[in-house]
PyMOL Python script that loads the backbone (N, CA, C, O; Angstrom):
from pymol import cmd

cmd.read_pdbstr("""\
ATOM      1  N   MET A   1      -2.262  -2.128  26.734  1.00  0.00           N
ATOM      2  CA  MET A   1      -1.642  -3.234  26.702  1.00  0.00           C
ATOM      3  C   MET A   1      -2.068  -4.718  26.318  1.00  0.00           C
ATOM      4  O   MET A   1      -3.044  -5.158  26.925  1.00  0.00           O
ATOM      5  N   PRO A   2      -1.168  -5.922  24.951  1.00  0.00           N
ATOM      6  CA  PRO A   2      -1.555  -7.223  24.838  1.00  0.00           C
ATOM      7  C   PRO A   2      -1.884  -7.916  25.819  1.00  0.00           C
ATOM      8  O   PRO A   2      -2.009  -7.213  26.822  1.00  0.00           O
ATOM      9  N   PRO A   3      -2.097  -9.058  26.002  1.00  0.00           N
ATOM     10  CA  PRO A   3      -2.591  -9.824  27.285  1.00  0.00           C
ATOM     11  C   PRO A   3      -0.657 -11.092  26.969  1.00  0.00           C
ATOM     12  O   PRO A   3      -0.016 -11.433  25.975  1.00  0.00           O
ATOM     13  N   LEU A   4      -0.565 -11.248  28.015  1.00  0.00           N
ATOM     14  CA  LEU A   4       0.256 -12.551  28.456  1.00  0.00           C
ATOM     15  C   LEU A   4       0.768 -13.522  27.037  1.00  0.00           C
ATOM     16  O   LEU A   4       1.849 -13.919  26.601  1.00  0.00           O
ATOM     17  N   ASP A   5      -0.953 -13.651  26.551  1.00  0.00           N
ATOM     18  CA  ASP A   5       0.004 -14.924  25.973  1.00  0.00           C
ATOM     19  C   ASP A   5       0.191 -14.598  24.117  1.00  0.00           C
ATOM     20  O   ASP A   5       0.776 -15.264  23.262  1.00  0.00           O
ATOM     21  N   GLN A   6      -0.482 -13.463  24.024  1.00  0.00           N
ATOM     22  CA  GLN A   6       0.065 -12.474  23.075  1.00  0.00           C
ATOM     23  C   GLN A   6       1.463 -11.636  23.116  1.00  0.00           C
ATOM     24  O   GLN A   6       2.127 -11.129  22.212  1.00  0.00           O
ATOM     25  N   ILE A   7       1.620 -11.689  24.356  1.00  0.00           N
ATOM     26  CA  ILE A   7       3.063 -11.049  24.629  1.00  0.00           C
ATOM     27  C   ILE A   7       3.954 -12.115  23.710  1.00  0.00           C
ATOM     28  O   ILE A   7       4.783 -12.030  22.804  1.00  0.00           O
ATOM     29  N   MET A   8       3.221 -13.301  24.568  1.00  0.00           N
ATOM     30  CA  MET A   8       4.680 -14.418  23.896  1.00  0.00           C
ATOM     31  C   MET A   8       4.949 -15.165  23.123  1.00  0.00           C
ATOM     32  O   MET A   8       5.780 -16.073  23.115  1.00  0.00           O
ATOM     33  N   ALA A   9       3.738 -14.569  21.903  1.00  0.00           N
ATOM     34  CA  ALA A   9       3.228 -15.181  20.723  1.00  0.00           C
ATOM     35  C   ALA A   9       4.745 -14.007  19.727  1.00  0.00           C
ATOM     36  O   ALA A   9       5.524 -14.368  18.845  1.00  0.00           O
ATOM     37  N   MET A  10       4.619 -12.895  20.275  1.00  0.00           N
ATOM     38  CA  MET A  10       5.702 -11.632  20.162  1.00  0.00           C
ATOM     39  C   MET A  10       7.440 -11.706  19.711  1.00  0.00           C
ATOM     40  O   MET A  10       8.362 -11.357  18.973  1.00  0.00           O
ATOM     41  N   LEU A  11       6.681 -12.881  21.461  1.00  0.00           N
ATOM     42  CA  LEU A  11       8.551 -13.108  21.639  1.00  0.00           C
ATOM     43  C   LEU A  11       8.964 -14.459  20.944  1.00  0.00           C
ATOM     44  O   LEU A  11       9.901 -14.609  20.159  1.00  0.00           O
ATOM     45  N   ASP A  12       7.992 -15.504  21.433  1.00  0.00           N
ATOM     46  CA  ASP A  12       8.405 -16.795  19.975  1.00  0.00           C
ATOM     47  C   ASP A  12       8.111 -16.615  18.021  1.00  0.00           C
ATOM     48  O   ASP A  12       8.175 -17.324  17.016  1.00  0.00           O
ATOM     49  N   ALA A  13       7.838 -15.460  18.328  1.00  0.00           N
ATOM     50  CA  ALA A  13       8.528 -14.321  15.965  1.00  0.00           C
ATOM     51  C   ALA A  13       9.973 -14.031  16.409  1.00  0.00           C
ATOM     52  O   ALA A  13      10.826 -14.399  15.601  1.00  0.00           O
ATOM     53  N   LEU A  14      10.467 -13.374  17.671  1.00  0.00           N
ATOM     54  CA  LEU A  14      11.035 -12.712  17.539  1.00  0.00           C
ATOM     55  C   LEU A  14      12.118 -14.025  18.251  1.00  0.00           C
ATOM     56  O   LEU A  14      13.320 -14.205  18.058  1.00  0.00           O
ATOM     57  N   GLU A  15      11.316 -14.666  18.965  1.00  0.00           N
ATOM     58  CA  GLU A  15      12.999 -16.071  18.513  1.00  0.00           C
ATOM     59  C   GLU A  15      13.461 -16.802  18.097  1.00  0.00           C
ATOM     60  O   GLU A  15      14.404 -17.433  18.574  1.00  0.00           O
ATOM     61  N   ALA A  16      12.814 -16.989  16.814  1.00  0.00           N
ATOM     62  CA  ALA A  16      12.195 -17.697  15.872  1.00  0.00           C
ATOM     63  C   ALA A  16      13.799 -17.442  14.027  1.00  0.00           C
ATOM     64  O   ALA A  16      14.632 -17.944  13.272  1.00  0.00           O
ATOM     65  N   LYS A  17      12.610 -15.607  14.748  1.00  0.00           N
ATOM     66  CA  LYS A  17      13.572 -15.028  13.711  1.00  0.00           C
ATOM     67  C   LYS A  17      15.343 -14.860  14.351  1.00  0.00           C
ATOM     68  O   LYS A  17      16.305 -14.743  13.593  1.00  0.00           O
ATOM     69  N   LEU A  18      15.422 -14.878  15.536  1.00  0.00           N
ATOM     70  CA  LEU A  18      16.554 -15.097  15.565  1.00  0.00           C
ATOM     71  C   LEU A  18      18.319 -15.037  14.759  1.00  0.00           C
ATOM     72  O   LEU A  18      19.181 -14.224  14.427  1.00  0.00           O
ATOM     73  N   PRO A  19      18.091 -16.241  14.770  1.00  0.00           N
ATOM     74  CA  PRO A  19      19.182 -16.591  13.862  1.00  0.00           C
ATOM     75  C   PRO A  19      19.094 -15.906  12.197  1.00  0.00           C
ATOM     76  O   PRO A  19      20.206 -15.861  11.672  1.00  0.00           O
ATOM     77  N   ASP A  20      17.782 -15.304  11.195  1.00  0.00           N
ATOM     78  CA  ASP A  20      18.312 -14.566  10.830  1.00  0.00           C
ATOM     79  C   ASP A  20      19.010 -13.781  10.638  1.00  0.00           C
ATOM     80  O   ASP A  20      19.898 -13.687   9.791  1.00  0.00           O
ATOM     81  N   LEU A  21      18.515 -12.784  11.812  1.00  0.00           N
ATOM     82  CA  LEU A  21      18.775 -11.854  12.185  1.00  0.00           C
ATOM     83  C   LEU A  21      20.246 -12.076  12.087  1.00  0.00           C
ATOM     84  O   LEU A  21      20.980 -12.007  11.101  1.00  0.00           O
ATOM     85  N   LEU A  22      20.549 -12.397  13.513  1.00  0.00           N
ATOM     86  CA  LEU A  22      22.574 -13.279  13.082  1.00  0.00           C
ATOM     87  C   LEU A  22      22.918 -13.300  11.779  1.00  0.00           C
ATOM     88  O   LEU A  22      24.087 -13.257  11.395  1.00  0.00           O
ATOM     89  N   ALA A  23      22.409 -13.335  11.398  1.00  0.00           N
ATOM     90  CA  ALA A  23      22.763 -14.389   9.519  1.00  0.00           C
ATOM     91  C   ALA A  23      23.629 -12.778   8.807  1.00  0.00           C
ATOM     92  O   ALA A  23      24.775 -12.564   8.414  1.00  0.00           O
ATOM     93  N   ALA A  24      22.191 -11.784   8.939  1.00  0.00           N
ATOM     94  CA  ALA A  24      21.677 -10.410   8.092  1.00  0.00           C
ATOM     95  C   ALA A  24      22.840  -9.404   8.858  1.00  0.00           C
ATOM     96  O   ALA A  24      23.684  -8.658   8.362  1.00  0.00           O
ATOM     97  N   TYR A  25      22.627  -9.605   9.776  1.00  0.00           N
ATOM     98  CA  TYR A  25      23.563  -8.124  10.925  1.00  0.00           C
ATOM     99  C   TYR A  25      25.191  -9.467  11.163  1.00  0.00           C
ATOM    100  O   TYR A  25      25.472  -9.926  12.270  1.00  0.00           O
ATOM    101  N   PRO A  26      25.688  -9.689  10.353  1.00  0.00           N
ATOM    102  CA  PRO A  26      26.921 -10.233  11.413  1.00  0.00           C
ATOM    103  C   PRO A  26      27.977  -8.395  12.197  1.00  0.00           C
ATOM    104  O   PRO A  26      28.471  -8.265  13.317  1.00  0.00           O
ATOM    105  N   SER A  27      27.961  -7.919  11.666  1.00  0.00           N
ATOM    106  CA  SER A  27      28.625  -6.442  12.712  1.00  0.00           C
ATOM    107  C   SER A  27      27.968  -7.259  13.717  1.00  0.00           C
ATOM    108  O   SER A  27      27.127  -8.055  13.301  1.00  0.00           O
ATOM    109  N   HIS A  28      28.246  -7.197  15.223  1.00  0.00           N
ATOM    110  CA  HIS A  28      27.982  -6.828  17.035  1.00  0.00           C
ATOM    111  C   HIS A  28      27.592  -5.465  17.030  1.00  0.00           C
ATOM    112  O   HIS A  28      27.084  -5.316  18.141  1.00  0.00           O
ATOM    113  N   GLY A  29      27.536  -4.428  16.452  1.00  0.00           N
ATOM    114  CA  GLY A  29      26.810  -3.510  16.019  1.00  0.00           C
ATOM    115  C   GLY A  29      25.209  -3.254  15.704  1.00  0.00           C
ATOM    116  O   GLY A  29      24.289  -2.702  16.308  1.00  0.00           O
ATOM    117  N   ASP A  30      25.368  -4.002  14.330  1.00  0.00           N
ATOM    118  CA  ASP A  30      24.337  -3.751  13.246  1.00  0.00           C
ATOM    119  C   ASP A  30      22.901  -4.735  13.835  1.00  0.00           C
ATOM    120  O   ASP A  30      21.695  -4.487  13.860  1.00  0.00           O
ATOM    121  N   PHE A  31      23.933  -6.242  14.378  1.00  0.00           N
ATOM    122  CA  PHE A  31      23.611  -7.339  14.765  1.00  0.00           C
ATOM    123  C   PHE A  31      22.266  -6.688  15.580  1.00  0.00           C
ATOM    124  O   PHE A  31      21.150  -6.987  15.153  1.00  0.00           O
ATOM    125  N   TRP A  32      22.461  -5.303  17.405  1.00  0.00           N
ATOM    126  CA  TRP A  32      22.240  -4.516  17.636  1.00  0.00           C
ATOM    127  C   TRP A  32      20.870  -3.754  18.141  1.00  0.00           C
ATOM    128  O   TRP A  32      19.833  -3.821  18.801  1.00  0.00           O
ATOM    129  N   MET A  33      21.783  -2.918  17.223  1.00  0.00           N
ATOM    130  CA  MET A  33      20.725  -2.203  16.419  1.00  0.00           C
ATOM    131  C   MET A  33      19.157  -2.876  15.737  1.00  0.00           C
ATOM    132  O   MET A  33      18.035  -2.547  16.121  1.00  0.00           O
ATOM    133  N   ALA A  34      19.413  -3.682  14.864  1.00  0.00           N
ATOM    134  CA  ALA A  34      17.607  -4.666  14.453  1.00  0.00           C
ATOM    135  C   ALA A  34      17.242  -4.803  15.376  1.00  0.00           C
ATOM    136  O   ALA A  34      16.127  -4.340  15.617  1.00  0.00           O
ATOM    137  N   PHE A  35      18.001  -5.544  16.456  1.00  0.00           N
ATOM    138  CA  PHE A  35      18.015  -6.849  17.246  1.00  0.00           C
ATOM    139  C   PHE A  35      17.200  -5.801  18.485  1.00  0.00           C
ATOM    140  O   PHE A  35      16.078  -6.123  18.874  1.00  0.00           O
ATOM    141  N   ALA A  36      17.627  -5.026  18.824  1.00  0.00           N
ATOM    142  CA  ALA A  36      16.416  -3.792  19.589  1.00  0.00           C
ATOM    143  C   ALA A  36      15.624  -3.318  19.448  1.00  0.00           C
ATOM    144  O   ALA A  36      14.859  -2.843  20.287  1.00  0.00           O
ATOM    145  N   GLY A  37      15.533  -3.294  17.663  1.00  0.00           N
ATOM    146  CA  GLY A  37      14.407  -1.974  17.343  1.00  0.00           C
ATOM    147  C   GLY A  37      12.789  -3.634  17.352  1.00  0.00           C
ATOM    148  O   GLY A  37      11.589  -3.368  17.282  1.00  0.00           O
ATOM    149  N   GLU A  38      13.175  -4.627  17.421  1.00  0.00           N
ATOM    150  CA  GLU A  38      11.873  -5.660  17.142  1.00  0.00           C
ATOM    151  C   GLU A  38      12.038  -5.667  19.109  1.00  0.00           C
ATOM    152  O   GLU A  38      10.944  -5.110  19.192  1.00  0.00           O
ATOM    153  N   ALA A  39      12.281  -5.756  19.962  1.00  0.00           N
ATOM    154  CA  ALA A  39      13.028  -6.799  20.709  1.00  0.00           C
ATOM    155  C   ALA A  39      12.588  -4.966  21.561  1.00  0.00           C
ATOM    156  O   ALA A  39      11.808  -5.272  22.463  1.00  0.00           O
ATOM    157  N   ASP A  40      12.690  -4.114  21.581  1.00  0.00           N
ATOM    158  CA  ASP A  40      11.963  -2.842  22.035  1.00  0.00           C
ATOM    159  C   ASP A  40      10.792  -2.755  22.459  1.00  0.00           C
ATOM    160  O   ASP A  40      10.295  -2.738  23.585  1.00  0.00           O
ATOM    161  N   ALA A  41      10.205  -2.677  20.925  1.00  0.00           N
ATOM    162  CA  ALA A  41       8.962  -2.531  19.980  1.00  0.00           C
ATOM    163  C   ALA A  41       7.778  -3.825  21.301  1.00  0.00           C
ATOM    164  O   ALA A  41       6.613  -3.597  21.629  1.00  0.00           O
ATOM    165  N   ILE A  42       8.411  -4.729  21.629  1.00  0.00           N
ATOM    166  CA  ILE A  42       8.028  -5.494  22.372  1.00  0.00           C
ATOM    167  C   ILE A  42       7.695  -5.217  24.442  1.00  0.00           C
ATOM    168  O   ILE A  42       7.083  -5.546  25.458  1.00  0.00           O
ATOM    169  N   GLU A  43       8.673  -4.391  23.817  1.00  0.00           N
ATOM    170  CA  GLU A  43       8.717  -5.009  26.079  1.00  0.00           C
ATOM    171  C   GLU A  43       8.167  -3.142  26.163  1.00  0.00           C
ATOM    172  O   GLU A  43       8.457  -2.522  27.186  1.00  0.00           O
ATOM    173  N   ASP A  44       7.520  -2.534  25.204  1.00  0.00           N
ATOM    174  CA  ASP A  44       6.964  -1.506  25.394  1.00  0.00           C
ATOM    175  C   ASP A  44       6.170  -1.158  25.644  1.00  0.00           C
ATOM    176  O   ASP A  44       5.731  -0.096  26.085  1.00  0.00           O
ATOM    177  N   GLN A  45       5.575  -2.805  25.164  1.00  0.00           N
ATOM    178  CA  GLN A  45       4.084  -3.220  25.036  1.00  0.00           C
ATOM    179  C   GLN A  45       3.881  -4.077  26.658  1.00  0.00           C
ATOM    180  O   GLN A  45       2.776  -4.157  27.193  1.00  0.00           O
ATOM    181  N   ALA A  46       4.521  -4.373  26.968  1.00  0.00           N
ATOM    182  CA  ALA A  46       5.149  -6.129  27.945  1.00  0.00           C
ATOM    183  C   ALA A  46       4.175  -5.311  29.664  1.00  0.00           C
ATOM    184  O   ALA A  46       3.261  -5.833  30.301  1.00  0.00           O
ATOM    185  N   GLY A  47       4.808  -4.061  29.897  1.00  0.00           N
ATOM    186  CA  GLY A  47       4.170  -3.137  31.226  1.00  0.00           C
ATOM    187  C   GLY A  47       4.183  -3.943  32.127  1.00  0.00           C
ATOM    188  O   GLY A  47       5.313  -3.942  32.615  1.00  0.00           O
ATOM    189  N   GLU A  48       3.144  -5.063  32.923  1.00  0.00           N
ATOM    190  CA  GLU A  48       3.442  -5.755  34.310  1.00  0.00           C
ATOM    191  C   GLU A  48       4.289  -6.962  33.666  1.00  0.00           C
ATOM    192  O   GLU A  48       4.994  -7.638  34.416  1.00  0.00           O
ATOM    193  N   HIS A  49       4.250  -7.158  32.708  1.00  0.00           N
ATOM    194  CA  HIS A  49       4.984  -8.960  32.641  1.00  0.00           C
ATOM    195  C   HIS A  49       5.782  -8.393  31.579  1.00  0.00           C
ATOM    196  O   HIS A  49       5.680  -8.706  30.393  1.00  0.00           O
ATOM    197  N   VAL A  50       7.120  -6.971  32.385  1.00  0.00           N
ATOM    198  CA  VAL A  50       8.568  -6.519  31.452  1.00  0.00           C
ATOM    199  C   VAL A  50       9.599  -7.491  32.346  1.00  0.00           C
ATOM    200  O   VAL A  50      10.711  -7.399  31.827  1.00  0.00           O
ATOM    201  N   GLY A  51       9.641  -8.594  33.766  1.00  0.00           N
ATOM    202  CA  GLY A  51      10.229  -8.706  33.475  1.00  0.00           C
ATOM    203  C   GLY A  51      10.067 -10.101  32.860  1.00  0.00           C
ATOM    204  O   GLY A  51      11.204 -10.560  32.751  1.00  0.00           O
ATOM    205  N   VAL A  52       9.278 -10.866  32.468  1.00  0.00           N
ATOM    206  CA  VAL A  52       9.065 -12.268  32.446  1.00  0.00           C
ATOM    207  C   VAL A  52       9.292 -11.808  30.438  1.00  0.00           C
ATOM    208  O   VAL A  52       9.168 -12.788  29.703  1.00  0.00           O
ATOM    209  N   VAL A  53       9.505 -10.824  29.924  1.00  0.00           N
ATOM    210  CA  VAL A  53       9.978 -10.439  28.507  1.00  0.00           C
ATOM    211  C   VAL A  53      11.462 -10.344  28.961  1.00  0.00           C
ATOM    212  O   VAL A  53      12.096 -11.341  28.616  1.00  0.00           O
ATOM    213  N   ASN A  54      11.926  -9.755  29.393  1.00  0.00           N
ATOM    214  CA  ASN A  54      13.297  -9.257  30.055  1.00  0.00           C
ATOM    215  C   ASN A  54      14.026 -10.581  30.126  1.00  0.00           C
ATOM    216  O   ASN A  54      15.084 -10.840  29.552  1.00  0.00           O
ATOM    217  N   GLN A  55      13.303 -11.404  30.926  1.00  0.00           N
ATOM    218  CA  GLN A  55      13.823 -12.840  30.908  1.00  0.00           C
ATOM    219  C   GLN A  55      13.941 -13.689  29.741  1.00  0.00           C
ATOM    220  O   GLN A  55      14.938 -14.324  29.400  1.00  0.00           O
ATOM    221  N   ARG A  56      12.925 -13.637  29.223  1.00  0.00           N
ATOM    222  CA  ARG A  56      12.687 -14.641  27.913  1.00  0.00           C
ATOM    223  C   ARG A  56      13.904 -14.171  26.168  1.00  0.00           C
ATOM    224  O   ARG A  56      14.279 -14.895  25.246  1.00  0.00           O
ATOM    225  N   ILE A  57      14.223 -12.100  26.568  1.00  0.00           N
ATOM    226  CA  ILE A  57      14.601 -12.489  25.363  1.00  0.00           C
ATOM    227  C   ILE A  57      16.020 -12.617  25.821  1.00  0.00           C
ATOM    228  O   ILE A  57      16.929 -13.005  25.088  1.00  0.00           O
ATOM    229  N   ASN A  58      16.222 -12.112  27.640  1.00  0.00           N
ATOM    230  CA  ASN A  58      17.367 -13.001  27.817  1.00  0.00           C
ATOM    231  C   ASN A  58      18.665 -14.119  27.575  1.00  0.00           C
ATOM    232  O   ASN A  58      19.861 -14.248  27.315  1.00  0.00           O
ATOM    233  N   ALA A  59      17.055 -14.972  27.968  1.00  0.00           N
ATOM    234  CA  ALA A  59      17.664 -16.378  27.474  1.00  0.00           C
ATOM    235  C   ALA A  59      17.352 -16.738  25.739  1.00  0.00           C
ATOM    236  O   ALA A  59      18.252 -17.497  25.380  1.00  0.00           O
ATOM    237  N   MET A  60      16.811 -16.574  25.081  1.00  0.00           N
ATOM    238  CA  MET A  60      16.579 -16.520  23.561  1.00  0.00           C
ATOM    239  C   MET A  60      18.853 -16.207  23.383  1.00  0.00           C
ATOM    240  O   MET A  60      19.892 -16.853  23.241  1.00  0.00           O
ATOM    241  N   LEU A  61      18.481 -15.155  23.496  1.00  0.00           N
ATOM    242  CA  LEU A  61      20.704 -14.295  23.000  1.00  0.00           C
ATOM    243  C   LEU A  61      21.334 -14.673  23.521  1.00  0.00           C
ATOM    244  O   LEU A  61      22.512 -14.446  23.245  1.00  0.00           O
ATOM    245  N   ALA A  62      20.964 -15.614  24.771  1.00  0.00           N
ATOM    246  CA  ALA A  62      22.303 -16.241  26.170  1.00  0.00           C
ATOM    247  C   ALA A  62      22.318 -17.265  24.937  1.00  0.00           C
ATOM    248  O   ALA A  62      23.488 -17.542  24.677  1.00  0.00           O
ATOM    249  N   GLN A  63      21.127 -18.131  23.819  1.00  0.00           N
ATOM    250  CA  GLN A  63      20.983 -19.190  23.590  1.00  0.00           C
ATOM    251  C   GLN A  63      22.424 -18.960  22.188  1.00  0.00           C
ATOM    252  O   GLN A  63      23.507 -19.519  22.015  1.00  0.00           O
ATOM    253  N   HIS A  64      21.602 -17.750  21.376  1.00  0.00           N
ATOM    254  CA  HIS A  64      23.475 -17.658  20.777  1.00  0.00           C
ATOM    255  C   HIS A  64      24.475 -17.025  20.711  1.00  0.00           C
ATOM    256  O   HIS A  64      24.851 -16.232  19.849  1.00  0.00           O
ATOM    257  N   GLY A  65      25.207 -17.553  22.158  1.00  0.00           N
ATOM    258  CA  GLY A  65      26.055 -16.078  22.966  1.00  0.00           C
ATOM    259  C   GLY A  65      25.277 -15.089  22.643  1.00  0.00           C
ATOM    260  O   GLY A  65      25.707 -15.304  21.510  1.00  0.00           O
ATOM    261  N   ARG A  66      24.733 -14.430  22.544  1.00  0.00           N
ATOM    262  CA  ARG A  66      24.862 -12.909  22.583  1.00  0.00           C
ATOM    263  C   ARG A  66      24.545 -13.506  23.730  1.00  0.00           C
ATOM    264  O   ARG A  66      24.200 -14.652  24.018  1.00  0.00           O
ATOM    265  N   TYR A  67      24.863 -11.748  24.816  1.00  0.00           N
ATOM    266  CA  TYR A  67      24.022 -11.385  25.818  1.00  0.00           C
ATOM    267  C   TYR A  67      23.887  -9.817  26.233  1.00  0.00           C
ATOM    268  O   TYR A  67      24.433  -9.025  25.465  1.00  0.00           O
ATOM    269  N   ILE A  68      23.002  -9.122  27.730  1.00  0.00           N
ATOM    270  CA  ILE A  68      22.891  -8.078  27.187  1.00  0.00           C
ATOM    271  C   ILE A  68      23.975  -7.128  28.870  1.00  0.00           C
ATOM    272  O   ILE A  68      23.758  -7.629  29.973  1.00  0.00           O
ATOM    273  N   ALA A  69      24.905  -5.986  28.806  1.00  0.00           N
ATOM    274  CA  ALA A  69      24.852  -6.072  30.338  1.00  0.00           C
ATOM    275  C   ALA A  69      24.040  -5.447  31.017  1.00  0.00           C
ATOM    276  O   ALA A  69      23.414  -4.416  30.770  1.00  0.00           O
ATOM    277  N   ALA A  70      24.066  -6.134  31.936  1.00  0.00           N
ATOM    278  CA  ALA A  70      23.167  -5.735  33.080  1.00  0.00           C
ATOM    279  C   ALA A  70      23.556  -4.277  34.374  1.00  0.00           C
ATOM    280  O   ALA A  70      24.564  -3.571  34.403  1.00  0.00           O
ATOM    281  N   GLY A  71      22.829  -4.254  34.929  1.00  0.00           N
ATOM    282  CA  GLY A  71      23.228  -2.948  36.122  1.00  0.00           C
ATOM    283  C   GLY A  71      22.767  -2.954  36.785  1.00  0.00           C
ATOM    284  O   GLY A  71      21.679  -3.362  36.378  1.00  0.00           O
ATOM    285  N   GLU A  72      22.643  -2.643  38.519  1.00  0.00           N
ATOM    286  CA  GLU A  72      21.882  -2.074  39.261  1.00  0.00           C
ATOM    287  C   GLU A  72      22.022  -0.656  38.605  1.00  0.00           C
ATOM    288  O   GLU A  72      22.812  -0.120  37.828  1.00  0.00           O
ATOM    289  N   ILE A  73      20.295  -0.116  39.632  1.00  0.00           N
ATOM    290  CA  ILE A  73      20.313   1.234  38.736  1.00  0.00           C
ATOM    291  C   ILE A  73      19.880   1.704  40.281  1.00  0.00           C
ATOM    292  O   ILE A  73      18.855   1.359  40.869  1.00  0.00           O
ATOM    293  N   ASP A  74      20.912   2.562  40.768  1.00  0.00           N
ATOM    294  CA  ASP A  74      20.356   2.982  41.829  1.00  0.00           C
ATOM    295  C   ASP A  74      19.391   4.322  41.823  1.00  0.00           C
ATOM    296  O   ASP A  74      19.800   5.476  41.688  1.00  0.00           O
ATOM    297  N   ASP A  75      18.053   3.922  41.995  1.00  0.00           N
ATOM    298  CA  ASP A  75      17.128   4.983  42.676  1.00  0.00           C
ATOM    299  C   ASP A  75      16.096   5.857  43.479  1.00  0.00           C
ATOM    300  O   ASP A  75      15.047   6.502  43.482  1.00  0.00           O
ATOM    301  N   ALA A  76      17.327   5.328  44.241  1.00  0.00           N
ATOM    302  CA  ALA A  76      17.423   5.810  45.450  1.00  0.00           C
ATOM    303  C   ALA A  76      17.401   7.319  46.236  1.00  0.00           C
ATOM    304  O   ALA A  76      16.960   7.823  47.269  1.00  0.00           O
ATOM    305  N   GLY A  77      18.184   7.687  45.026  1.00  0.00           N
ATOM    306  CA  GLY A  77      18.661   9.255  44.931  1.00  0.00           C
ATOM    307  C   GLY A  77      17.533   9.570  45.904  1.00  0.00           C
ATOM    308  O   GLY A  77      17.342  10.728  46.275  1.00  0.00           O
TER     309      GLY A  77
END
""", "prot")
cmd.dss("prot")
cmd.show_as("cartoon", "prot")
cmd.util.cbc("prot")
cmd.orient("prot")
């Protein structure tokens, strides 16, 4: 797992690239596929920092009017 500052640098790069992704993929489905490919790579490396990573990803998307649907997972089963 990379240190938090390296993960934050990857998030900074993704945030800087977000306007280009939105322009390159005007279709919602195409955008989400492209974005998820990049975001998932960061999340996979986040380890214990996954909460911070998810908050940052949600915030950067919200700035562009995009939102990830979230729901509670019941793992008490």
